[in-house]
C-alpha positions in Angstrom: -13.6 -7.2 -5.6 -9.6 -6.1 -4.9 -7.2 -6.0 -7.8 -3.5 -6.7 -7.5 -1.1 -4.5 -8.9 2.6 -5.0 -9.0 5.5 -3.3 -7.7 6.5 -2.0 -11.0 2.9 -2.0 -12.4 3.0 1.0 -9.3 6.3 2.5 -9.9 5.3 2.9 -13.6 2.1 4.5 -13.3 3.2 6.8 -10.5 6.0 7.8 -12.9 4.1 8.7 -15.6 2.1 11.3 -13.3 -1.2 8.8 -11.9 -2.2 10.0 -8.7 -1.9 7.5 -6.4 -1.4 7.2 -2.9 0.4 4.5 -1.5 -0.6 3.1 1.6 1.5 1.6 4.3 -0.2 -0.5 6.6 2.9 -2.3 8.3 3.9 -1.6 11.7 6.4 1.3 12.6 9.0 -0.9 13.2 8.6 -2.6 10.2 8.5 0.7 8.5 11.7 2.1 10.6 13.1 -1.0 8.8 13.0 -0.5 5.2 10.3 2.0 3.8 9.2 3.5 0.4 9.1 7.5 -0.5 5.9 8.8 0.0 4.2 6.6 1.5 1.1 7.4 3.5 1.5 4.8 6.8 -1.6 4.2 8.9 -0.6 0.6 10.7 -3.7 -2.0 10.0 -5.4 -1.8 13.2 -5.7 2.1 12.9 -7.1 2.0 9.7 -11.1 2.4 10.3 -10.2 5.4 12.9 -8.4 7.2 10.8 -10.2 6.9 7.4 -11.0 10.4 7.2 -7.2 10.9 6.1 -7.5 8.6 2.9 -9.5 10.4 -0.2 -12.1 8.4 -2.1 -11.4 9.9 -5.0 -7.8 9.0 -5.3 -6.8 5.4 -5.9 -5.6 4.0 -2.8 -2.7 1.1 -3.5 -2.2 -0.8 0.1 0.8 -2.5 0.9 2.4 -4.7 3.9 4.9 -6.8 4.0 3.6 -10.0 1.9 0.1 -9.1 0.8 -2.3 -10.9 3.2 -2.4 -7.5 5.6 -3.0 -5.6 2.5 -5.6 -7.1 1.1 -7.3 -7.5 4.3 -7.1 -3.4 4.6 -8.3 -3.5 0.7 -11.3 -5.6 1.5 -12.1 -3.2 4.3 -11.8 -0.2 2.3 -14.0 -1.4 -0.6 -16.7 -2.6 2.2 -16.6 1.5 3.5 -17.4 2.6 -0.3 -13.8 3.1 -1.4 -13.9 2.0 -5.1 -10.7 2.4 -6.3 -8.7 0.6 -4.3 -5.9 -2.0 -5.4 -3.3 -4.5 -3.2 0.2 -4.6 -3.8 1.1 -7.6 -4.8 4.2 -9.2 -2.5 4.2 -6.0 -0.6 7.8 -4.7 0.2 9.3 -8.0 0.0 8.3 -8.0 -3.4 9.1 -4.4 -3.9 13.1 -5.1 -2.9 13.0 -7.8 -5.0 11.7 -5.7 -7.9 12.5 -1.6 -7.7 14.6 -1.2 -4.6 17.2 -4.2 -3.5 18.6 -1.7 -1.0 15.7 -1.8 1.5 15.7 -5.0 4.1 12.6 -5.5 5.4 11.9 -7.4 8.6 
């Protein structure tokens, strides 16, 4: 079962030195409009073909615009044997509210 993590929890854990990958599954035009530094960008439709880019030993936090697509990808990854997968609650929309209001997602 996929667990949620808030943007604040993610930033706190990452800043404390935890080894976490922030996988952004939005489309390229969405990432161009508003992006978080240090993401790994793989659009949702490409994830099944690019699994080799994801290290199953690292914690993977999946994000999208609001949390729906990222939950689907997180569930997909779990079905493929990834055990350290989290869904970023509220996606980039919540990130802009809680972490960086300067971002303007589309």
